[in-house]
DOROLO-624914 format. One line per field, with one value per atom (N, C-alpha, C, O): residue number from 1; z, y, x; chain; atom name. Coordinates in Angstrom, 1 decimal. Each point is the difference from the previous one (the first is absolute). Layout:
N
nr	c(NUM ...)
up	c(Z ...)
north	c(Y ...)
east	c(X ...)
kette	c(A ...)
atom	c(CA ...)
//
This chain:
110
nr	c(1 1 1 1 2 2 2 2 3 3 3 3 4 4 4 4 5 5 5 5 6 6 6 6 7 7 7 7 8 8 8 8 9 9 9 9 10 10 10 10 11 11 11 11 12 12 12 12 13 13 13 13 14 14 14 14 15 15 15 15 16 16 16 16 17 17 17 17 18 18 18 18 19 19 19 19 20 20 20 20 21 21 21 21 22 22 22 22 23 23 23 23 24 24 24 24 25 25 25 25 26 26 26 26 27 27 27 27 28 28 28 28 29 29 29 29 30 30 30 30 31 31 31 31 32 32 32 32 33 33 33 33 34 34 34 34 35 35 35 35 36 36 36 36 37 37 37 37 38 38 38 38 39 39 39 39 40 40 40 40 41 41 41 41 42 42 42 42 43 43 43 43 44 44 44 44 45 45 45 45 46 46 46 46 47 47 47 47 48 48 48 48 49 49 49 49 50 50 50 50 51 51 51 51 52 52 52 52 53 53 53 53 54 54 54 54 55 55 55 55 56 56 56 56 57 57 57 57 58 58 58 58 59 59 59 59 60 60 60 60 61 61 61 61 62 62 62 62 63 63 63 63 64 64 64 64 65 65 65 65 66 66 66 66 67 67 67 67 68 68 68 68 69 69 69 69 70 70 70 70 71 71 71 71 72 72 72 72 73 73 73 73 74 74 74 74 75 75 75 75 76 76 76 76 77 77 77 77 78 78 78 78 79 79 79 79 80 80 80 80 81 81 81 81 82 82 82 82 83 83 83 83 84 84 84 84 85 85 85 85 86 86 86 86 87 87 87 87 88 88 88 88 89 89 89 89 90 90 90 90 91 91 91 91 92 92 92 92 93 93 93 93 94 94 94 94 95 95 95 95 96 96 96 96 97 97 97 97 98 98 98 98 99 99 99 99 100 100 100 100 101 101 101 101 102 102 102 102 103 103 103 103 104 104 104 104 105 105 105 105 106 106 106 106 107 107 107 107 108 108 108 108 109 109 109 109 110 110 110 110)
up	c(-79.0 1.0 0.1 0.1 0.0 0.2 1.5 0.8 -0.5 1.4 0.8 1.1 -1.8 0.6 0.1 1.0 -1.9 0.2 1.2 0.8 -0.7 1.2 1.3 0.9 -0.9 1.2 0.3 1.2 -2.2 0.3 0.4 0.9 -1.5 0.4 1.4 0.8 -0.5 1.3 1.1 1.0 -1.3 1.1 0.2 0.9 -1.6 0.3 1.4 0.7 -0.2 1.3 1.1 1.1 -1.5 1.0 1.0 -0.4 1.7 1.0 -0.1 0.2 -0.6 -0.2 1.3 -0.1 1.2 1.3 0.3 0.9 -1.6 0.3 -0.5 -1.1 1.9 -0.4 -1.0 -0.1 -0.5 -0.9 0.7 -0.5 1.7 0.8 0.3 0.0 0.4 0.3 -1.2 0.1 -1.3 -1.2 -0.2 -0.4 0.6 -0.2 1.0 -0.4 1.6 1.1 -0.3 0.1 -0.4 -0.2 -1.2 -0.1 -1.0 -1.2 0.3 -0.5 1.1 0.3 0.9 -0.2 1.3 0.9 -0.7 0.2 -1.1 -0.7 -0.9 -0.1 -0.6 -0.8 0.8 -0.5 1.6 0.9 0.4 0.0 0.4 0.5 -1.1 0.3 -1.4 -1.1 -0.6 -0.3 0.3 -0.4 1.0 -0.4 1.7 1.0 -0.3 0.2 -0.6 -0.2 -1.3 0.0 -1.0 -1.2 0.4 -0.5 1.2 0.4 0.9 -0.1 0.9 0.8 -0.8 0.3 -1.4 -0.9 -0.7 -0.1 -0.3 -0.6 1.0 -0.3 1.6 1.0 0.3 0.1 0.0 0.2 -1.1 0.2 -1.4 -1.2 0.1 -0.2 0.4 -0.1 1.3 -0.1 1.3 1.2 0.7 0.9 -1.2 0.7 -0.8 0.5 -1.8 -0.8 -0.6 -0.5 0.7 -0.5 -1.5 -0.6 -0.1 -1.4 0.0 0.9 -2.0 -0.1 -0.3 -1.0 1.8 -0.2 -1.0 0.5 -1.7 -1.1 0.1 -0.1 0.3 0.1 1.1 -0.1 1.3 1.1 -0.2 0.3 -1.0 -0.3 -1.0 0.1 -1.1 -0.9 0.7 -0.3 1.2 0.8 0.8 0.1 0.5 0.8 -1.0 0.4 -1.6 -0.9 -0.3 -0.2 0.0 -0.2 1.2 -0.2 1.4 1.2 0.0 0.4 -0.8 -0.1 -1.0 0.2 -1.3 -1.1 0.6 -0.3 1.1 0.6 0.9 -0.1 0.9 0.9 -0.7 0.4 -1.5 -0.8 -0.6 -0.1 -0.4 -0.6 1.0 -0.2 1.5 1.0 0.4 0.1 0.0 0.4 -1.1 0.3 -1.6 -1.1 0.1 -0.2 0.5 0.1 1.1 -0.2 1.3 1.1 -0.4 0.5 -1.5 -0.5 -1.2 -0.7 0.4 -1.2 -1.3 -0.8 0.7 -1.1 -0.6 0.8 -2.1 -0.6 -0.1 -0.1 0.0 -0.1 -1.3 0.0 -1.1 -1.2 0.2 -0.5 1.2 0.3 0.9 -0.2 1.2 0.9 -0.8 0.1 -0.9 -0.8 -1.1 -0.2 -0.4 -1.0 0.6 -0.6 1.7 0.7 0.4 0.0 0.4 0.4 -1.2 0.1 -1.2 -1.3 -0.4 -0.4 0.5 -0.3 0.8 -0.4 1.7 1.0 -0.4 0.0 -0.3 -0.4 -1.3 -0.1 -0.8 -1.3 0.3 -0.7 1.6 0.3 0.7 -0.3 1.2 0.8 -0.8 0.2 -1.0 -0.8 -1.5 -0.5 -0.2 -1.4 -0.9 -1.0 1.3 -0.9 0.6 -0.5 1.5 0.7 1.3 0.2 0.6 1.3 -0.2 -0.9 1.9 0.0 1.5 0.8 -0.4 1.4 0.4 1.1 -2.0 0.3 0.3 1.0 -1.9 0.3 1.2 0.7 -0.4 1.3 1.2 1.0 -1.0 1.1 0.1 1.1 -2.2 0.0 -0.5 -0.8 1.2 -0.5 0.9 -0.3 1.4 0.8 0.8 0.4 -0.2 0.9 -0.8 0.6 -1.9 -0.8 0.5 0.3 -0.2 0.5 -1.1 0.3)
north	c(-53.1 0.3 -1.2 -1.1 1.3 -1.1 -0.2 0.8 -2.0 -0.3 1.0 0.3 0.2 0.9 1.4 0.7 -0.3 1.2 -0.1 0.9 -2.1 -0.2 0.2 0.7 -1.4 0.1 1.5 0.4 0.4 1.4 0.8 0.8 -1.1 0.8 -0.4 0.8 -2.1 -0.5 0.5 0.4 -0.4 0.4 1.5 0.4 0.3 1.4 0.2 1.0 -2.1 0.0 -0.6 -0.2 -0.2 -0.5 1.0 1.2 -1.5 1.0 0.4 -0.9 2.1 0.4 0.0 0.1 -0.1 0.0 -1.4 -0.1 -0.9 -1.4 -0.1 0.4 -1.1 -0.4 -1.2 -0.6 0.3 -1.1 -1.3 -0.8 0.6 -1.2 0.0 -1.0 2.2 0.1 -0.4 -0.6 1.1 -0.3 -1.5 -0.6 -0.1 -1.4 -0.7 -0.9 1.2 -0.6 0.3 -1.0 2.2 0.3 -0.7 -0.5 0.4 -0.7 -1.5 -0.5 -0.2 -1.4 -0.3 -0.9 1.8 -0.2 0.3 -0.7 1.7 0.4 -1.2 -0.3 -0.3 -1.1 -1.1 -0.6 0.3 -1.1 0.4 -0.8 2.0 0.5 0.0 -0.5 1.0 0.0 -1.4 -0.3 -0.6 -1.3 -0.7 -0.8 1.1 -0.5 0.5 -0.8 2.1 0.5 -0.7 -0.2 -0.1 -0.7 -1.4 -0.4 -0.3 -1.4 0.0 -0.9 1.9 0.1 0.1 -0.6 1.4 0.1 -1.4 -0.3 -0.4 -1.3 -1.0 -0.8 0.9 -0.9 0.2 -1.0 2.2 0.3 -0.6 -0.5 0.5 -0.5 -1.5 -0.6 -0.1 -1.4 -0.7 -1.1 1.7 -0.7 0.5 -0.7 1.9 0.5 0.4 0.5 -0.9 0.1 1.4 0.3 0.7 1.3 0.0 -0.8 1.8 0.2 0.5 0.7 -1.0 0.5 1.5 0.4 0.4 1.4 0.4 0.3 -0.4 0.2 1.4 0.2 0.8 1.4 0.2 0.6 -1.2 0.1 -0.7 0.5 -1.7 -0.8 0.8 0.0 0.6 0.8 1.1 0.3 0.3 1.1 -0.5 0.7 -1.9 -0.5 -0.3 0.2 -0.7 -0.3 1.3 0.1 1.0 1.3 0.4 0.6 -0.8 0.3 -0.9 0.5 -1.8 -0.8 0.5 0.0 0.5 0.6 1.2 0.2 0.6 1.2 -0.4 0.5 -1.5 -0.4 -0.8 0.1 -0.8 -0.6 1.1 -0.1 1.2 1.1 0.6 0.4 -0.3 0.6 -0.8 0.4 -1.7 -1.0 0.0 0.0 0.0 0.1 1.2 0.0 1.2 1.2 0.0 0.5 -1.2 -0.1 -0.8 0.2 -1.0 -0.8 0.7 -0.6 1.8 0.8 -0.8 -0.1 -0.4 -0.9 0.5 0.4 -0.5 0.4 -1.3 -1.1 1.3 -1.1 -0.8 -1.2 1.8 -0.8 -1.0 -1.1 1.5 -1.0 -1.1 -1.2 1.5 -1.0 -1.0 -1.2 1.7 -0.9 -0.8 -1.1 1.8 -0.7 -1.2 -1.1 1.4 -1.1 -1.1 -1.2 1.5 -1.1 -0.8 -1.3 1.9 -0.7 -0.9 -1.2 1.7 -0.7 -1.3 -1.1 1.3 -1.1 -1.1 -1.2 1.7 -1.0 -0.7 -1.2 1.9 -0.6 -1.1 -1.1 1.4 -1.1 -1.1 -1.2 1.4 -1.0 -0.8 -1.3 1.9 -0.7 0.4 0.7 -1.1 0.4 -0.4 0.7 -1.8 -0.4 0.4 -0.5 1.4 0.3 -0.8 -0.9 1.2 -0.7 -1.5 -0.5 -0.2 -1.4 -0.4 0.4 -1.3 -0.4 -0.7 0.2 -1.0 -0.8 1.0 -0.2 1.2 0.9 0.9 0.3 -0.1 0.8 -0.8 0.5 -1.8 -0.9 -0.2 -0.2 0.3 -0.4 1.2 -0.2 1.4 1.1 0.3 1.0 -1.7 0.2 1.3 0.4 0.2 1.2 1.3 1.1 -1.1 1.2 1.0 -0.3 1.6 1.0 0.7 0.9)
east	c(24.0 1.0 0.9 -0.5 1.8 0.9 0.1 -0.4 1.0 0.2 0.9 -0.2 1.2 0.9 -0.7 0.3 -1.1 -0.8 -0.9 -0.1 -0.5 -0.8 0.8 -0.4 1.6 0.8 0.3 -0.1 0.5 0.3 -1.2 0.1 -1.2 -1.3 -0.4 -0.4 0.4 -0.5 0.9 -0.5 1.8 0.9 0.2 0.7 -1.5 -0.1 -0.7 0.1 -0.8 -0.6 0.8 -0.5 1.7 0.9 0.4 0.4 -0.4 0.4 1.5 0.9 -0.6 1.4 0.8 1.2 -1.8 0.7 0.6 0.9 -1.3 0.5 1.5 0.3 0.5 1.3 0.0 -1.1 2.2 0.0 -0.4 -0.8 1.3 -0.3 -1.5 -0.7 0.1 -1.4 -0.9 -1.0 1.5 -0.8 0.0 -1.1 2.2 0.1 -0.9 -0.8 0.9 -0.9 -1.4 -0.8 0.4 -1.4 -0.5 -1.1 1.9 -0.4 -0.3 -1.0 1.9 -0.2 -1.1 -0.8 0.7 -1.1 -1.4 -1.0 1.0 -1.2 -0.4 -1.2 2.2 -0.4 -0.6 -1.1 1.6 -0.6 -1.4 -0.9 0.7 -1.3 -1.0 -1.1 1.4 -0.9 -0.3 -1.2 2.2 -0.3 -1.0 -0.8 1.0 -0.9 -1.5 -0.9 0.8 -1.3 -0.6 -1.2 2.0 -0.5 -0.5 -1.0 1.8 -0.4 -1.2 -0.8 0.6 -1.2 -1.2 -1.0 1.1 -1.2 -0.3 -1.2 2.2 -0.1 -0.5 -0.9 1.4 -0.5 -1.5 -0.7 0.3 -1.4 -0.9 -1.1 1.6 -0.7 0.0 -1.1 2.2 0.1 -0.5 -0.6 0.9 -0.3 -1.3 -0.5 0.1 -1.1 -1.2 -1.0 1.0 -1.1 -0.3 -1.1 2.0 -0.2 0.2 0.7 -1.4 0.4 1.4 0.4 0.3 1.4 -0.1 -0.7 1.3 0.0 1.1 1.1 -1.4 1.0 0.6 1.2 -2.0 0.5 0.9 1.1 -1.4 0.9 1.3 1.1 -1.2 1.2 0.9 1.2 -1.8 0.8 0.7 1.1 -1.8 0.6 1.2 1.0 -1.2 1.2 1.1 1.2 -1.4 1.0 0.8 1.2 -2.0 0.7 0.8 1.1 -1.5 0.8 1.2 1.1 -1.2 1.2 1.0 1.2 -1.7 0.8 0.8 1.2 -1.9 0.7 1.1 1.1 -1.3 1.0 1.2 1.1 -1.5 1.0 0.9 1.2 -1.8 0.7 0.9 1.2 -1.7 0.8 1.2 1.1 -1.3 1.1 1.0 1.2 -1.6 1.0 0.8 1.2 -1.9 0.7 1.1 1.1 -1.4 0.9 1.3 1.0 -1.2 1.1 0.7 0.8 -1.3 0.5 -0.2 0.9 -2.1 -0.4 -1.3 -0.9 0.7 -1.3 -0.8 0.5 -1.8 -0.9 0.1 -0.2 0.6 0.2 1.1 -0.1 1.2 1.1 -0.5 0.3 -1.1 -0.6 -0.8 0.2 -1.1 -0.9 0.8 -0.3 1.3 0.8 0.7 0.1 0.5 0.8 -0.9 0.4 -1.6 -1.0 -0.3 -0.1 -0.2 -0.3 1.2 -0.2 1.4 1.2 0.1 0.3 -0.5 0.0 -1.0 0.2 -1.5 -1.0 0.3 -0.3 0.9 0.4 1.1 -0.1 1.0 1.0 -0.7 0.4 -1.2 -0.7 -0.9 -0.1 -0.7 -1.0 0.1 -0.8 1.9 0.2 -1.1 -0.2 -0.6 -1.1 -1.3 -1.1 1.0 -1.2 -0.1 0.9 -1.9 -0.1 -0.1 -0.6 1.2 0.0 0.0 0.8 -1.8 -0.1 1.3 0.5 0.0 1.3 1.1 0.8 -0.6 1.1 -0.3 1.0 -2.2 -0.4 0.5 0.5 -0.7 0.3 1.5 0.5 0.2 1.4 0.9 0.9 -1.2 0.8 1.2 0.7 -0.5 1.2 -0.1 -1.1 2.2 0.1 0.1 0.2 -0.5 0.1 -1.0 -1.2 1.7 -0.9 -0.8 -0.8)
kette	c(A A A A A A A A A A A A A A A A A A A A A A A A A A A A A A A A A A A A A A A A A A A A A A A A A A A A A A A A A A A A A A A A A A A A A A A A A A A A A A A A A A A A A A A A A A A A A A A A A A A A A A A A A A A A A A A A A A A A A A A A A A A A A A A A A A A A A A A A A A A A A A A A A A A A A A A A A A A A A A A A A A A A A A A A A A A A A A A A A A A A A A A A A A A A A A A A A A A A A A A A A A A A A A A A A A A A A A A A A A A A A A A A A A A A A A A A A A A A A A A A A A A A A A A A A A A A A A A A A A A A A A A A A A A A A A A A A A A A A A A A A A A A A A A A A A A A A A A A A A A A A A A A A A A A A A A A A A A A A A A A A A A A A A A A A A A A A A A A A A A A A A A A A A A A A A A A A A A A A A A A A A A A A A A A A A A A A A A A A A A A A A A A A A A A A A A A A A A A A A A A A A A A A A A A A A A A A A A A A A A A A A A A A A A A A A A A A A A A A A A A)
atom	c(N CA C O N CA C O N CA C O N CA C O N CA C O N CA C O N CA C O N CA C O N CA C O N CA C O N CA C O N CA C O N CA C O N CA C O N CA C O N CA C O N CA C O N CA C O N CA C O N CA C O N CA C O N CA C O N CA C O N CA C O N CA C O N CA C O N CA C O N CA C O N CA C O N CA C O N CA C O N CA C O N CA C O N CA C O N CA C O N CA C O N CA C O N CA C O N CA C O N CA C O N CA C O N CA C O N CA C O N CA C O N CA C O N CA C O N CA C O N CA C O N CA C O N CA C O N CA C O N CA C O N CA C O N CA C O N CA C O N CA C O N CA C O N CA C O N CA C O N CA C O N CA C O N CA C O N CA C O N CA C O N CA C O N CA C O N CA C O N CA C O N CA C O N CA C O N CA C O N CA C O N CA C O N CA C O N CA C O N CA C O N CA C O N CA C O N CA C O N CA C O N CA C O N CA C O N CA C O N CA C O N CA C O N CA C O N CA C O N CA C O N CA C O N CA C O N CA C O N CA C O N CA C O N CA C O N CA C O N CA C O N CA C O N CA C O N CA C O N CA C O N CA C O N CA C O N CA C O N CA C O N CA C O N CA C O N CA C O N CA C O N CA C O N CA C O)
//
């Protein structure tokens, strides 16, 4: 499955009653909420001595992917474009691969 196929399949479950603005708001809020659930699982593992619940974390990553797909849709953008632009930015920022020095001195580039 390609990333755009995922986006189309996943968003078959998007609430059709939502306006474009509502889709954007729901998408961004959902990203924040699901990221919080993911970090809670890692916190329990690192700070509370729990075993890392890999299956639950994988599930949260899937939920994050769904909200990413929704947010991109609200922007009339496909996920392949989102990911391609991110890789292009990373290649500009770290043309030789990650560097701590470049990370510290990368300026205001988004």
